[in-house]
VEXDRENRO-72138 format. One record per residue (C-alpha): residue in one letter; residue number from 1; z, y, x. Coordinates in pm, 1 decimal. Layout:
<nodes>
("A",NUM,(Z,Y,X))
...
</nodes>
This chain:
<nodes>
("M",1,(2.1,-2.5,0.6))
("G",2,(-80.1,328.6,146.4))
("K",3,(-348.7,511.7,345.0))
("R",4,(-634.9,308.6,474.6))
("R",5,(-745.6,348.1,834.9))
("S",6,(-958.0,170.6,1075.3))
("Q",7,(-829.3,-133.6,1249.7))
("D",8,(-940.8,-332.6,1555.9))
("A",9,(-933.1,-653.8,1343.0))
("H",10,(-869.8,-772.4,999.9))
("V",11,(-733.8,-1126.9,960.2))
("F",12,(-931.2,-1311.6,706.7))
("V",13,(-837.5,-1650.9,576.5))
("F",14,(-1059.3,-1924.5,455.6))
("G",15,(-887.3,-2202.1,275.1))
("R",16,(-905.1,-2556.3,350.8))
("Y",17,(-863.0,-2646.8,-10.3))
("H",18,(-1063.0,-2496.7,-299.5))
("P",19,(-896.9,-2492.9,-646.9))
("D",20,(-1167.6,-2698.5,-803.9))
("G",21,(-1130.1,-2967.7,-552.8))
("D",22,(-1444.9,-2890.9,-359.3))
("R",23,(-1353.6,-2844.6,3.6))
("R",24,(-1699.0,-2804.6,149.3))
("H",25,(-1713.7,-2427.4,84.0))
("C",26,(-1395.9,-2344.2,269.3))
("E",27,(-1420.6,-2594.2,561.6))
("R",28,(-1746.3,-2419.0,662.0))
("R",29,(-1605.4,-2073.8,620.3))
("R",30,(-1795.3,-1972.1,312.3))
("R",31,(-1663.2,-1764.1,20.4))
("C",32,(-1347.6,-1902.0,-144.1))
("P",33,(-1141.3,-1725.2,-417.0))
("G",34,(-885.4,-1470.3,-323.1))
("I",35,(-869.7,-1278.7,9.0))
("C",36,(-1164.8,-1473.7,148.3))
("D",37,(-1391.3,-1371.0,-141.6))
("A",38,(-1265.3,-1003.7,-119.3))
("I",39,(-1354.4,-989.0,258.2))
("F",40,(-1709.9,-1126.0,192.0))
("A",41,(-1754.6,-882.0,-94.4))
("A",42,(-1652.7,-582.3,124.3))
("A",43,(-1846.2,-687.2,436.9))
("D",44,(-2216.9,-723.9,482.3))
("T",45,(-2210.4,-1063.1,309.3))
("E",46,(-2539.3,-1194.1,475.6))
("K",47,(-2422.9,-1108.2,825.5))
("L",48,(-2088.5,-1259.9,768.7))
("E",49,(-2230.3,-1581.4,628.8))
("R",50,(-2462.0,-1612.2,929.6))
("A",51,(-2170.2,-1558.1,1173.0))
("C",52,(-1965.3,-1810.4,993.0))
("R",53,(-2239.9,-2075.8,992.5))
("K",54,(-2262.4,-2033.6,1372.8))
("L",55,(-1881.8,-2125.4,1408.5))
("G",56,(-1893.7,-2449.9,1207.9))
("R",57,(-1571.2,-2610.4,1088.6))
("C",58,(-1218.4,-2546.2,1177.1))
("R",59,(-891.0,-2748.5,1173.0))
("I",60,(-584.2,-2615.5,993.6))
("G",61,(-437.0,-2325.1,1174.7))
("Q",62,(-727.6,-2270.4,1408.0))
("A",63,(-829.8,-1905.6,1444.1))
("V",64,(-1177.1,-1776.8,1524.2))
("A",65,(-1336.3,-1436.0,1541.2))
("T",66,(-1654.0,-1286.6,1408.4))
("P",67,(-1792.4,-938.7,1430.3))
("G",68,(-1670.5,-685.6,1175.1))
("C",69,(-1995.6,-725.7,976.1))
("G",70,(-1981.6,-375.8,816.1))
("L",71,(-1601.7,-355.0,774.7))
("P",72,(-1411.3,-73.8,951.9))
("C",73,(-1302.9,-311.3,1226.3))
("R",74,(-1444.2,-466.1,1543.8))
("Y",75,(-1349.7,-823.0,1440.9))
("I",76,(-1269.8,-1039.5,1154.5))
("I",77,(-1023.9,-1309.1,1247.7))
("H",78,(-1059.4,-1626.1,1035.4))
("V",79,(-793.0,-1891.8,1012.0))
("A",80,(-794.7,-2216.2,822.8))
("G",81,(-492.9,-2237.8,597.8))
("P",82,(-273.8,-2531.4,486.4))
("G",83,(-246.8,-2678.7,144.5))
("W",84,(74.2,-2653.8,-66.2))
("Y",85,(224.7,-2972.9,-181.3))
("G",86,(553.7,-2854.8,-330.5))
("G",87,(761.3,-2713.5,-35.6))
("E",88,(772.0,-2955.4,244.1))
("P",89,(899.9,-2794.7,571.7))
("R",90,(565.4,-2893.4,730.5))
("E",91,(382.3,-2647.6,500.4))
("R",92,(592.9,-2346.6,623.0))
("F",93,(546.2,-2464.4,976.9))
("L",94,(161.6,-2478.9,935.7))
("L",95,(152.4,-2145.3,759.9))
("A",96,(352.3,-1984.2,1041.0))
("G",97,(99.4,-2133.1,1279.5))
("C",98,(-184.5,-1964.5,1093.2))
("Y",99,(-22.7,-1622.5,1136.7))
("Q",100,(60.0,-1688.2,1503.9))
("N",101,(-287.5,-1823.9,1585.6))
("A",102,(-463.4,-1541.5,1408.0))
("L",103,(-257.5,-1278.8,1578.9))
("H",104,(-298.7,-1451.9,1913.0))
("K",105,(-678.6,-1454.6,1864.2))
("A",106,(-667.3,-1081.2,1784.7))
("Y",107,(-463.5,-1031.1,2108.1))
("L",108,(-720.9,-1225.3,2309.8))
("C",109,(-988.3,-1006.8,2160.9))
("S",110,(-796.5,-702.2,2301.7))
("C",111,(-705.9,-569.2,1960.4))
("R",112,(-438.6,-305.5,1940.5))
("R",113,(-418.2,-270.6,1558.3))
("V",114,(-442.1,-560.3,1314.5))
("A",115,(-423.5,-572.7,936.0))
("V",116,(-299.4,-905.3,812.6))
("P",117,(-295.1,-994.5,445.9))
("L",118,(-31.1,-1215.7,291.0))
("I",119,(-212.5,-1546.2,317.9))
("F",120,(-195.0,-1855.8,108.5))
("S",121,(53.5,-1719.2,-143.6))
("G",122,(67.7,-1701.8,-522.1))
("D",123,(-156.3,-1895.2,-752.3))
("C",124,(-251.3,-2238.9,-621.7))
("H",125,(-61.7,-2175.1,-292.5))
("M",126,(291.1,-2132.4,-159.8))
("P",127,(522.4,-1932.0,-378.9))
("R",128,(501.5,-1560.3,-275.9))
("A",129,(875.0,-1535.7,-186.6))
("A",130,(847.1,-1831.7,60.2))
("S",131,(517.3,-1689.8,191.5))
("L",132,(666.7,-1352.7,253.0))
("R",133,(954.5,-1504.5,454.4))
("V",134,(712.4,-1701.1,664.2))
("A",135,(482.6,-1406.6,722.7))
("G",136,(766.6,-1171.4,801.5))
("A",137,(919.1,-1407.3,1051.4))
("A",138,(587.0,-1490.3,1218.6))
("I",139,(472.3,-1130.1,1248.6))
("A",140,(813.0,-1012.0,1376.2))
("D",141,(816.1,-1283.4,1642.4))
("F",142,(462.4,-1198.4,1752.3))
("C",143,(541.7,-823.2,1756.9))
("Q",144,(855.2,-879.1,1966.3))
("R",145,(640.1,-1071.5,2225.8))
("H",146,(356.0,-818.8,2206.5))
("P",147,(506.3,-470.9,2137.6))
("S",148,(185.5,-285.2,2226.1))
("M",149,(9.5,-438.7,1924.1))
("E",150,(44.0,-274.0,1578.9))
("V",151,(45.7,-532.5,1301.3))
("T",152,(32.7,-422.8,937.7))
("L",153,(111.6,-671.4,662.6))
("V",154,(-130.2,-581.5,377.6))
("L",155,(8.8,-638.4,26.7))
("Y",156,(-241.6,-577.1,-253.4))
("R",157,(-2.9,-504.5,-542.4))
("Q",158,(297.9,-288.2,-593.3))
("S",159,(494.0,-574.8,-735.1))
("I",160,(431.2,-786.5,-411.4))
("Y",161,(527.7,-491.6,-198.7))
("D",162,(849.2,-439.5,-392.7))
("M",163,(930.7,-807.5,-344.4))
("A",164,(855.3,-783.2,32.3))
("K",165,(1091.2,-490.7,59.7))
("R",166,(1374.2,-705.9,-100.0))
("I",167,(1304.4,-1028.0,77.5))
("L",168,(1226.7,-871.6,424.8))
("G",169,(1497.1,-604.9,408.7))
("W",170,(1258.2,-309.4,428.6))
("E",171,(1470.1,-11.1,339.9))
("D",172,(1269.0,304.7,349.9))
("A",173,(936.5,145.5,434.5))
("P",174,(642.8,375.5,409.2))
("S",175,(425.8,314.3,109.3))
</nodes>
């Protein structure tokens, strides 16, 4: 929530699992519902699809980079996310790995500012409160090890931002 500015990279997530059970779209980095679809819609879709086809498939947690493809960033960092099967500790571990690997890829690409959406949360995925805890811990850990990098957690609705303030203890966070 707040003013939009140019970033070095946007983290973009493509799902391993598609809600209708067809995994082929997502494993090959094609449009999937949610954040993935929004990124494709905002970017030069044809360029992004070509860049994704060149990359092939990814395993869960693997992060790769493509050019910004018309977005106000140098790179789009893609990460293959885990499925949600009801709250096993492994799911949180895999999700934390997605954040860590995506941020590490941005670091390797010499990015100084990264916009990271709340990934794999809400409908068909990890409950938002649990996802916020995982994201907050993973991003805080990364920022502690890499203080020169500015990481912004992007939340698309005021209600999710308000939830994040409660869960992550953000007092007077800028909106």
